C-alpha positions as CSV (number, residue, x, y, z in Angstrom):
1,M,121.1,150.3,2.2
2,H,119.6,147.2,3.6
3,S,117.1,145.6,1.1
4,L,113.6,144.9,2.3
5,S,112.7,142.6,-0.6
6,N,112.7,139.6,1.7
7,V,110.7,141.3,4.5
8,S,107.1,140.2,4.6
9,L,104.2,140.8,6.9
10,P,103.4,138.1,9.4
11,L,100.9,135.6,8.0
12,R,101.0,137.3,4.7
13,G,98.9,136.0,1.8
14,R,95.5,134.4,1.5
15,I,96.3,131.2,3.3
16,G,98.0,133.1,6.2
17,Q,95.1,135.5,6.5
18,F,92.5,132.7,6.4
19,L,94.3,130.8,9.2
20,A,94.7,133.9,11.3
21,R,91.0,134.6,11.1
22,L,89.9,131.0,11.7
23,A,92.2,130.2,14.6
24,P,90.3,132.3,17.2
25,L,87.2,130.1,16.6
26,A,89.1,127.0,17.5
27,I,90.9,128.6,20.5
28,L,87.7,130.0,22.0
29,Y,86.0,126.6,21.6
30,L,88.8,124.7,23.3
31,L,88.9,127.3,26.2
32,L,85.1,127.1,26.7
33,R,85.0,123.3,26.6
34,N,88.0,122.7,28.9
35,D,88.3,125.6,31.2
36,G,86.7,128.8,32.6
37,P,83.3,129.6,34.0
38,L,81.3,127.2,31.8
39,L,83.2,124.2,33.1
40,G,80.8,121.3,33.5
41,L,77.6,122.8,32.0
42,T,77.4,120.2,29.3
43,E,78.2,117.3,31.7
44,R,75.8,118.5,34.4
45,Y,72.9,119.7,32.3
46,G,73.1,117.7,29.1
47,T,71.7,119.4,25.9
48,P,70.5,122.6,27.6
49,G,74.0,123.1,29.1
50,Q,75.5,122.4,25.7
51,F,73.3,125.1,24.1
52,V,74.5,127.6,26.7
53,T,78.1,126.6,26.0
54,Y,77.6,127.0,22.2
55,G,75.8,130.3,22.8
56,Q,78.8,131.6,24.7
57,W,81.1,130.4,21.9
58,G,79.0,132.4,19.5
59,I,78.9,135.5,21.7
60,Q,82.6,135.5,22.3
61,S,83.4,134.9,18.7
62,A,81.2,137.8,17.7
63,I,83.0,140.0,20.3
64,F,86.4,139.1,18.9
65,Y,85.6,139.5,15.2
66,G,83.3,142.5,15.7
67,F,85.8,144.3,17.8
68,G,89.0,143.1,16.1
69,Y,87.9,143.6,12.5
70,W,85.3,146.3,12.6
71,L,85.3,148.3,15.9
72,F,89.0,148.8,16.6
73,P,90.0,149.7,13.0
74,R,87.3,152.3,12.7
75,F,87.3,153.8,16.2
76,L,90.3,152.7,18.3
77,Y,93.1,152.9,15.7
78,Q,91.6,156.2,14.3
79,F,91.3,157.6,17.9
80,R,87.6,158.2,18.2
81,P,87.2,157.5,21.9
82,F,83.7,158.8,22.5
83,A,82.1,156.6,19.8
84,L,84.3,153.7,20.9
85,L,83.1,154.0,24.5
86,I,79.4,154.2,23.6
87,I,79.7,151.1,21.4
88,L,81.6,149.2,24.1
89,L,79.1,149.9,26.8
90,T,76.2,149.1,24.5
91,T,77.7,145.8,23.6
92,Y,78.5,145.0,27.2
93,G,74.9,145.6,28.2
94,L,73.5,143.5,25.3
95,V,75.8,140.6,26.2
96,Y,74.8,140.8,29.8
97,V,71.1,140.6,28.8
98,A,71.9,137.6,26.5
99,N,73.7,135.9,29.4
100,Y,70.8,136.6,31.8
101,V,68.2,135.1,29.3
102,G,70.5,132.1,28.7
103,F,70.9,131.2,32.4
104,I,67.2,131.8,33.1
105,A,66.3,129.4,30.3
106,L,68.9,126.9,31.7
107,H,67.3,127.2,35.1
108,E,63.8,126.5,33.8
109,T,64.8,123.6,31.6
110,A,67.5,121.9,33.7
111,G,67.3,123.3,37.2
112,F,70.5,125.3,37.1
113,P,72.4,125.8,39.5
114,S,71.6,122.5,41.2
115,G,74.7,120.4,41.9
116,Y,77.1,123.3,42.7
117,G,76.3,123.6,46.4
118,P,74.6,126.4,48.2
119,N,77.9,128.3,49.0
120,S,79.6,127.8,45.6
121,A,80.5,130.9,43.5
122,M,78.2,129.7,40.7
123,T,75.2,129.5,43.1
124,Q,76.0,133.0,44.6
125,N,76.3,134.5,41.2
126,W,73.0,133.0,40.2
127,K,71.2,134.4,43.2
128,L,72.7,137.8,42.5
129,L,71.7,137.6,38.9
130,V,68.1,136.8,39.8
131,A,67.9,139.5,42.5
132,K,69.3,142.3,40.3
133,G,67.4,141.4,37.1
134,P,68.3,142.0,33.4
135,L,70.0,145.3,34.0
136,G,71.8,144.3,37.2
137,L,75.3,145.0,35.9
138,F,74.6,148.7,36.1
139,V,73.9,148.6,39.9
140,S,76.1,145.7,40.9
141,L,79.9,145.6,40.6
142,P,80.0,141.8,41.1
143,L,77.6,141.3,38.2
144,F,79.7,143.7,36.1
145,I,82.8,141.7,36.8
146,W,81.0,138.3,36.3
147,N,79.8,139.4,32.9
148,F,83.3,140.3,31.9
149,M,84.8,137.1,33.2
150,L,82.1,135.0,31.5
151,S,82.0,136.5,28.0
152,F,84.8,139.1,27.6
153,A,87.9,137.6,29.3
154,Y,88.9,135.2,26.5
155,P,88.1,137.6,23.6
156,S,90.0,140.4,25.4
157,L,93.1,138.1,25.6
158,L,92.9,137.2,21.9
159,L,92.2,140.9,21.0
160,A,95.4,141.9,22.8
161,F,97.4,139.4,20.7
162,K,95.6,140.7,17.5
163,A,96.5,144.3,18.5
164,L,100.1,143.3,18.7
165,Y,99.9,141.6,15.3
166,D,98.2,144.7,13.8
167,N,100.8,147.0,15.2
168,R,103.6,144.8,13.9
169,S,102.0,144.6,10.5
170,S,101.6,148.4,10.4
171,Q,105.2,148.9,11.3
172,L,106.4,146.5,8.6
173,Q,104.1,148.1,6.1
174,N,105.3,151.6,6.9
175,T,108.9,150.5,6.7
176,R,108.3,148.9,3.3
177,L,106.5,152.1,2.1
178,Q,109.4,154.2,3.3
179,Y,111.9,151.9,1.5
180,Q,109.8,152.1,-1.7
181,N,109.6,155.9,-1.5
182,T,113.4,156.0,-1.1
183,Q,113.9,153.8,-4.1
184,L,111.6,155.9,-6.2
185,E,113.5,159.0,-5.2
186,L,116.7,157.4,-6.1
187,K,115.3,156.3,-9.5
188,Y,114.0,159.7,-10.1
189,L,117.4,161.3,-9.4
190,K,119.0,158.8,-11.7
191,S,116.4,159.5,-14.4
192,Q,117.3,163.2,-14.4
193,V,120.7,162.4,-16.1
194,N,119.1,160.9,-19.2
195,P,116.7,163.8,-20.0
196,H,119.6,166.3,-19.4
197,F,121.8,164.3,-21.8
198,L,118.9,164.1,-24.3
199,F,118.3,167.8,-24.2
200,N,122.0,168.5,-24.9
201,V,121.9,166.2,-27.9
202,L,118.7,167.9,-29.2
203,N,120.4,171.3,-28.8
204,S,123.4,170.0,-30.7
205,I,121.2,168.7,-33.5
206,Y,119.3,172.0,-33.6
207,A,122.6,173.9,-34.0
208,L,123.8,171.6,-36.8
209,T,120.5,171.8,-38.8
210,E,119.6,175.5,-38.1
211,E,121.4,176.8,-41.2
212,E,121.1,173.8,-43.6
213,S,117.6,172.8,-42.7
214,P,115.6,175.4,-40.9
215,R,112.5,173.2,-41.0
216,A,114.2,170.3,-39.3
217,A,115.7,172.7,-36.7
218,Q,112.2,174.0,-36.0
219,M,110.9,170.4,-35.4
220,V,113.8,169.7,-33.1
221,Q,113.0,172.9,-31.1
222,Q,109.3,172.0,-30.9
223,L,110.1,168.5,-29.7
224,S,112.6,169.8,-27.1
225,G,109.9,172.2,-25.8
226,M,107.3,169.4,-25.6
227,M,109.7,167.1,-23.7
228,R,110.7,169.9,-21.3
229,Y,107.1,170.7,-20.6
230,A,106.1,167.0,-20.1
231,L,109.1,166.3,-17.8
232,Y,109.6,169.4,-15.8
233,E,106.5,171.6,-15.9
234,T,103.6,169.2,-15.2
235,A,104.6,168.0,-11.8
236,E,101.8,170.1,-10.2
237,S,98.1,169.3,-10.3
238,F,97.5,172.3,-12.4
239,V,99.5,174.3,-15.0
240,P,99.0,177.6,-16.7
241,L,96.5,177.2,-19.6
242,Q,98.8,179.0,-22.0
243,K,101.5,176.4,-21.5
244,E,99.1,173.6,-22.1
245,L,97.9,175.3,-25.3
246,Q,101.5,175.8,-26.5
247,F,102.1,172.1,-25.9
248,I,99.1,171.4,-28.2
249,R,100.5,173.8,-30.8
250,D,103.9,172.1,-30.9
251,Y,102.3,168.6,-31.0
252,V,100.0,169.6,-33.9
253,A,102.9,171.2,-35.8
254,L,104.9,167.9,-35.6
255,E,102.0,165.8,-36.6
256,K,101.2,168.1,-39.5
257,T,104.8,167.7,-40.7
258,R,104.3,163.9,-40.7
259,A,101.0,164.2,-42.6
260,A,102.5,166.5,-45.2
261,K,100.1,167.9,-47.8
262,R,97.3,165.4,-47.4
263,L,96.0,167.1,-44.3
264,D,93.8,170.2,-44.3
265,L,94.3,171.6,-40.8
266,T,92.6,174.4,-39.0
267,L,94.1,175.4,-35.7
268,E,92.7,178.3,-33.7
269,L,94.0,178.7,-30.2
270,P,94.1,181.8,-28.0
271,D,97.5,183.5,-28.2
272,N,97.7,184.7,-24.6
273,T,95.5,183.6,-21.8
274,G,97.6,184.9,-19.0
275,E,99.0,183.1,-16.0
276,H,95.9,183.4,-13.9
277,L,94.0,180.6,-15.6
278,Q,95.0,177.0,-14.7
279,I,94.2,173.7,-16.1
280,A,95.0,170.0,-15.4
281,P,98.0,169.0,-17.6
282,F,97.3,166.8,-20.6
283,I,93.5,167.0,-20.1
284,L,93.0,168.3,-23.7
285,I,95.7,166.6,-25.7
286,T,93.9,163.3,-25.7
287,F,91.2,164.6,-28.0
288,V,93.8,166.0,-30.4
289,E,95.8,162.8,-30.4
290,N,92.6,160.8,-31.0
291,A,91.8,163.0,-34.0
292,F,95.2,162.4,-35.6
293,K,95.2,158.7,-34.8
294,H,91.8,157.8,-36.1
295,G,91.2,160.6,-38.6
296,V,94.6,161.1,-40.3
297,E,96.9,158.2,-39.7
298,N,94.3,155.6,-40.8
299,T,94.1,156.8,-44.4
300,S,96.5,157.8,-47.1
301,K,93.8,160.0,-48.8
302,K,93.1,163.6,-48.2
303,S,91.7,164.3,-44.8
304,W,90.8,167.3,-42.7
305,M,91.0,168.3,-39.0
306,R,89.8,171.2,-37.0
307,V,91.0,172.3,-33.5
308,V,89.4,175.4,-32.1
309,A,89.6,176.7,-28.5
310,Q,88.0,179.7,-27.0
311,V,88.3,181.3,-23.6
312,D,85.4,183.4,-22.3
313,G,86.2,184.6,-18.8
314,V,86.9,181.4,-16.9
315,I,85.1,179.2,-19.4
316,L,87.1,177.2,-21.9
317,R,85.4,175.8,-25.0
318,L,87.3,173.3,-27.1
319,E,86.1,171.7,-30.4
320,V,88.1,169.0,-32.1
321,A,86.7,167.6,-35.3
322,N,88.2,165.2,-37.9
323,S,87.2,163.4,-41.0
324,K,86.8,159.6,-40.9
325,P,88.0,157.0,-43.4
326,A,85.1,155.5,-45.2
327,T,86.6,152.0,-45.1
328,Q,87.5,152.0,-41.4
329,P,84.8,153.5,-39.1
330,V,86.1,154.6,-35.7
331,K,84.1,153.8,-32.6
332,P,84.2,156.3,-29.7
333,G,85.0,155.3,-26.2
334,G,88.5,154.0,-26.6
335,L,90.9,153.7,-23.6
336,G,92.2,157.2,-24.0
337,L,88.8,158.8,-24.2
338,E,87.6,156.7,-21.2
339,N,90.5,157.8,-19.1
340,V,90.0,161.4,-19.9
341,R,86.3,161.1,-19.1
342,K,87.3,159.8,-15.6
343,R,89.7,162.7,-15.1
344,L,87.2,165.3,-16.2
345,S,84.6,163.8,-13.9
346,F,87.0,164.0,-11.0
347,L,88.7,167.3,-11.7
348,Y,85.8,169.2,-13.3
349,P,82.4,167.9,-12.2
350,A,80.7,170.8,-13.9
351,H,82.2,170.1,-17.4
352,K,80.2,169.3,-20.5
353,L,81.4,166.8,-23.0
354,Q,79.6,166.1,-26.2
355,I,80.9,163.5,-28.7
356,T,79.3,163.2,-32.1
357,D,80.1,160.2,-34.2
358,E,78.9,160.6,-37.8
359,P,79.7,158.4,-40.8
360,A,82.1,160.9,-42.2
361,E,83.3,162.9,-39.2
362,F,84.0,162.7,-35.5
363,I,83.4,165.8,-33.3
364,V,84.3,166.5,-29.7
365,R,82.9,169.6,-28.0
366,L,84.2,170.2,-24.4
367,T,83.3,173.0,-22.0
368,I,85.3,173.4,-18.8
369,P,84.9,176.0,-16.1
370,L,88.5,176.9,-15.3
371,S,89.7,178.1,-12.0
372,P,92.0,181.0,-11.4
373,V,95.3,180.2,-9.7
374,Q,94.1,181.5,-6.4
375,A,91.0,179.4,-6.4
376,V,92.9,176.3,-7.4
377,G,95.3,176.8,-4.5
378,S,92.3,177.1,-2.1
379,Q,90.8,173.9,-3.5
380,M,94.0,172.0,-3.1
381,N,94.4,173.2,0.5
382,A,90.8,172.4,1.4
383,S,91.3,168.8,0.1
384,L,94.4,168.2,2.3
């Protein structure tokens, strides 16, 4: 497969983007100063003519940047034609009024359009502008065309180039994303070999230790179940609650083996919650891990820990409490707790989380309104 590591977007990076956004200002200024309908205003009318030229530069720059970086991305590229048309017509009318006011002011201060001749196009446009008034473009096709040629022609040309640039950038970005997705799929397929090999090894160890060391065999079996759950059964957004609780049981059993006899553990979890209740995977284990990490592993003395979960209808209540070492106080709000707070706020806005940090103990009380599997499916479909 052809590598895209050397493929980059045009004018990529901060410097390229800065130059791409600054260049239209210089291009519009050069066009207005050296060509187009404003030719000679500065030379003919001095400072007033220069003000009109600079005013057009500002108007055309606003059209380019407003359309190119705000209007088109929100309405044209997302195909919202009605709103796009309304904004375009409104902008067109406002620009025409600004042009009308500018040339009236130029006439009053410098006598515009003297010097062009009575039959010149500039003089004829001026007479039509005065005759039709501030809203003349709605009743006069020549004024409509004049307004476009005066203020929209150059920005439209630059916007056409920008649209080509945006399209090219989008194509390259999509190609890069497709390539990255393909690479991720390949890496995922390759990664399946290693867990399969590891599970075979664990099964072999289990078979060897089952008779001589039943306790070790049980630990291997628990570890294998935890790994299988983490690798293969948590790909979906929600998993059956009973599988998540079984994962906690296996984790606590392994940690209790490490802590030996210095841990006084109370574990009360529902035996069977059925398949109808679903929960986000690994949303509860963080609190249990935190209790072991800060309440058991930080001391060699006797410690205690309590994990109690209750299910009342579709309401899950979890309490995790642990003793705290007297010489090493633990502060709540670590990275793990902060991450789980964010997940709870996103997935379960109606949850209640209470954390009590006392000198001798740390207690977490969590209440989550669970969703049956049918409701979860409906929520997922509604969010797509």
